[in-house]
N, C-alpha and C positions, 0 to 999 in steps of 0.2 A: 707406286704400290707400297714401297717401303714407308713413304710418308703416311699413308693410310693405316698401315700396321702400327706405326709408332703412335698415331693418334688414338687408336683403339686401346693400346697398352696404357697410355696416359689416362684415358677415361676409366679404364678398369681400376687403375691404382687410386684414382680420385674417389671413386665410389666404394672402394674397398675400405676406406677409412670413415665413411659416413655411418654413424650408428644406426642400426635397424630399429624401426618402430616396433612396438609389440602391443598385444592386447592386454589390458589390465582388468577388464570386466566385460562379461557377456550379459546383455540385457535383452531377453527374448531373442529376436532374430538379429539384433543389432549389437555393436561392440563399442567400447570406449578404449581409445588408444593411449599409450603412454604419453605421446606428444600433447594430446588434448589435456590430460591430467596435469602435466608439467606447466602448460601455459596457464591453466586456471590457478594452480598453486602459486605461480609467479605473480599473477594479478592480486590474489588475496594477500600474499606476503607484502607486496608494495603498499596495499591499502592499510594493513596493520602497522607498517613502519611509518607511514605518513601520519597515522593517528597517534604515534608514539607508544603503541602497545607492545608489550613483550611477546615475542613469538613463541608459540608452543613448540615442542619437539617436532622435528621435520616429519617423522613417521606418523605422529598424531595428526598434524595438519594435513598431510597427504591423505590419510584415511577419511578425515572429515570431509575434505573436498570431494573425494571419490564417492562417498555416500550421497552427497548433494548432487553430483553429476548423474548418478544412477537414478535418483528420485526424479530429476528433471527429464531424463531420457524416457522413463516410463510414462510420464505425463505427456511428453511430446508425441509419443507413439499413440496414446489415446486421442490426443487432439487431431492427429492426422486421420485416424480411423473414423472419427466422428465428423470429419469434413471441415474442421477449423483451418482456415487459410488466411494469411496476412499478405495482402497485395502490396505492391511497391508504393502505391499512393498513400496508403495508411502508414506504411513504414517511414516514408519520406516526411510525412506530416509530423510524426512523433519525433523524429530526429531533429527536425527544424524547431520543434517546441523545446527540446532539450538544449539546443544551441541558444535559443532566445532566453531561456531561463538563466543561462550562464552569461548573457549579455554579449554574445559574440555572433558573428555571421557564420553561416554554414561552412564557408571556406576556411575561416579562422578556426572553427571547431575541429574540422578535419586535420588541419595543420597541427593543432595542439595535441590531438590524439596520437598522430604519427611521431611527434617530437617526444612524447612520453612512452613510445615503444609499442603502441597499439596498432594492429592492422585494421584499417578502416573498413574493409570488406567484411572481416570477421566481426568487427563491432556491429555492423549492420545486421548480420545474421543473428548475433546474440540478442539484439533488440527485437528482431522479428520473432525469435523464440520466446522472449519475455512477454510480448504482446499475446502470442498464441496461448502461453501458459495462463496468463491473466484471464483470457476469454474462457478457457477451459474451466478454471476454478470458479468463475462466476456461474457458468452453466451447470457444473456438477455439484457445487456446494453453496455458493453465496446466494443465488437466486431462490434456493429452497428454504432459506431461513425465514421464519415467520415469528413476529413478536406481537402479542395481543395486548390490548389495553389493560386487561386484568393482570397480566404479568408485570406491566409497568406500575400499576397500583400497588401490587404486593412488594415489588422491589423498593419503591419509595417508602412504603410503610416500614419495611425492615430497616432501611437506612436511617430513617428518622428515629426508630427505636434504638439503634446502635449509636446515634449521635455522631456518625462519621461521614456524613454526606459531603462535608466541606474539606475533607482531608485528602492529601495526595502523598503517595509513598513511592520511593525509588527502589525498585526490587531487582535483585539478581538471583539467578536460578541455576542449579546443577541437576542434571538428570543422569542417572545410571540406568540405562535401558534394559528391559527384559526382552528376550527373543519371543517371537509369536508362539503362542501355546506353550509357554515355558513349563517345564516340569517342576515339582516341588524342590528337587535338588538344585536346579538352575536358579530358582527364586532365592533360595537360601544363599547360594554363592554370591549373587549380586547384592543381596542384603548385607552380607559380611563386608564386601568391598565398600558399599555405601556407608556403612557404619564406621569403617576406618577413615573414610574421607571426612565424615562429620566430626569425628574426634580430632582430626588434624586441624580442621577449621576452628573448633572450639579452643584448641591450643594456640591459635594465632596464625595459622597458615593464611596466606592471601587468597581471598575468595575468587577474584578475577583470574589470577594465574592458575588456580586449581581448576576452575571451570574450563579454561583453555586446554588444560592438559587431560582432563578426565571426562568432562561432560559430553553426553550424547545429545544434548538439546540443540535446537536450531540456532540458539544465540551463543553457542560455545566460543566461536571465533571472537566475539565481543566481550568475552569474560562473563558470559551468562546474563548480560544486562537486558532486562525487560523494559527499561525506561520508566518514566513517571506514570503512575496509575492512580486514578481516583480510587477510593476504597470500593466504590461500586463497580470499578472496572477490573478488579482482581479476578483472575480465573477461579471458577467455583471450587476447584480442587484445593486452592490455598485460602479460600475465604474464611474458614473457621480458625485459621492460625494467625493471620495478619493482625486482627484487632488486639490480640494479647501480646504482640511483639513490639519492642522498642528499637530505636536506631542502633544498628550494630549487632542485634540478636541473630543467632543462627538457629534455624528451626530444627525440630526433631525430624526423623525420616518420615516422609509422606509417601505412602504407597498408592499406586494406581495401576491399571492394566498395562500401561506403557513402561513402568519401572519405578525406581525409588527417586524421590525429589528432595532436594535441600534448598531452602530459600533463605535470603537475608535481606534486611531492610537497610539500605545504604543511607537514606535520608528521608525526612518527613517535612511537609509544608502544608499551610492552610490555603484555601481558595479565597477569592474575592467575590463580592456581590456583583451583579450584572444589571446596570442601569443603561438603557439604550435610548437614543433619540429616534422616535418613530415619526413618519410622515404620512399624512393623509392627502392623497392627490387623485385627480381624475384625468383621463386622457381620451383622445380620439385616435383610432388606428385605421389607416388605409393600406390595404395589402396590395401587392403586385401578384397577378396570377395569369392564367392563359388568356383571359379577356382584358386584363388591365396591364398596360406596359408600365415600366419604371417611370417614364415621363408623365404618363396620365395620372398615376397614383400620386406623384409629387405635386402636380398641378392641382389636383382635387384637394389635397391637404392644405395647399397654400390658399385656395379659395375659401375654405372653411376658416382658416386663421384670419383672413380678411373680414369675414362676416362676424367673427367673435370680436375683433377690434372695433367693428362698426356697431356693436351693441347686441348682436344676436345671443341668445342664451346658450352657454356651453353645453349644459346638460341635455337640452332638446336636440342640439346638433349631434351630440354623441349618440343619443337614442336612435336618430334617423339615419346616421351615416357610418358609425364606427363598425369596423370589421372584427372587433373583439366582443363576441356575444356575451361573455361572462360579465363584463363591466358595462356594456352598452345599455342593458336593461335597467341599470342603476344610474344612467346619465354619465357613464364613463368612470364612476367612482370605484377606485381600487381598494378602498378601506385603508386601515392603518397598516403600513408596511415597515418591516425592520431592515436595517442596512444589510445588504448582501442577499436579500430575497428576490431581487429583480436583476435583469441582465445588466452588465456593467455600463453599457452606453446609456441606458435609460436611467440607471441610478445616478450617474454623473450629472446628467442634465437636471434631474430632480433635486440633487443636493445643492446645486448652484442657483436654484430659484428661491426667491423670497415668497412667503405666503401671500396669496392674492395675485401673483404674477403668472403670466402665460408664456410658455416657451416659444421659440422659433420652431418651424417645422424641422424635424430631425429624423434620422433613419437608424433602425436596428435591423437585425436579421428577420424580425417579424414584419417589418414594413415601415411606413411613414407615420410619425406621431406628432400630435399637439398635446402638450402637457400643462396642467395647471396645478400648482401646489395650494391646497386649501388651508392646512394648519399643521403644526408640529407639536410634539409633546415629549417630555421625558417619561419613560415607562419602565417600571420594574418588570423585567422580562424573566425573572428567576424561575417562576413556576413553569412557564412554557419551555424555558431552557432546560430545567430539571427533567421534564418529561422527554424532551428531545434527546438529552444526554442519556437518560435511563434507557430509552429505546435503543440508542446506539450501543450502549454498554451491554445490554442483554443480548443484542444481536452479535456483538463482538465475542461475547462468551460462548454463545452457541456456535458461532463461526469457528472459533479456535478449536473447540472440541470436535466439531464436525469435520474440520480440515484435517485434524490429527487422525481421526477414525478413517476418513477417506484415503489419506496418504498411506496409512498402514494397510488398509484393505487392498489397494491396488499393488502395493509392494508385496504382500503375501501371495497375490494372484499371479505375479510376474515370475518368470524364470530369471534368476540373477546368479551369476557365477563370478566370484572374485578371483583374479589371477595376479593380484598386486605383489604377492610374496613369492610368486613362481620365479625361479632362477632362469 
């Protein structure tokens, strides 16, 4: 009896010295705990130290990380309500891909994480959440972006007029955010702060360190770095300012509904022309399906290969036997293709064939193939590439603005209560 009492006293004393967790934010019906915030801050701090970046003040970093946690929690709640779920199969596949990209086995990857102080199970849940958030953003924002051919034409005409289509700039950005539905007094207060920041920058203050300390932008932790951007990739909000700026310039205050922006150009470089080697080839595809087994499909492809070797016409065999309806009607002709436009297994076989040669029977996810390379050419792909890039840039601009608007909208509609400063 005495032993049991002593054990209870020891357990009480042990627990008495364990610091209690506390709520640092309420997000609708959910909460964010101090332990979760501290773990995330620790991770971000390690990442910044590994990059050799100077850390912002602890209170600033803590608030930035908490804002990000709140934003993610709101989005995860929406994902759950809309039925987005990430099963273990998809999660395992993603983690295996991450391990492969790092050229280690899954077991080695897990060991590395644990050696670096990361809890593997927590890592799995973080990745599961990232996948869910990615699916939500695609559904709510990305899939709704439409770019028309007229927009591409206008964009390219404008860039040609400016003569800046071949230029790339390295941009950094500071945002002093305005609260939702800000009053005139609030706008003026933020403007005064932003003006003081701009004057300090013009006087020689380090842009990256200033961004880490004061910016409310999503890239604040990285010193406001927006990365290399083609002139046509610059957010539309800054598009009128960049062409007149030189390396090292600090912009005037740029006002938008989200707040006051300051940008700088850290570097400028020119682009290169794009000449690619295109291949014109034709193929025969034999698919596996409910009626055709793997063995039967492979044997049929081998028989067709033998007939080609014996002199039968490749084009006629493709028309009569290929399961690729798009090319079969043209005798298997795929037209001119650019590197990267076909699946890797097919591309590899095609790249290793000389013109006029026919491949062995080989397999891709689509089925069994016989491939003949007809000819190759060097092709100036700049026009097609320009239009493709223009489409991607316009889409990215729209996406950036739409994502900001959506994030702000769901934040305004959510109930959020910060308790970080509560004693």
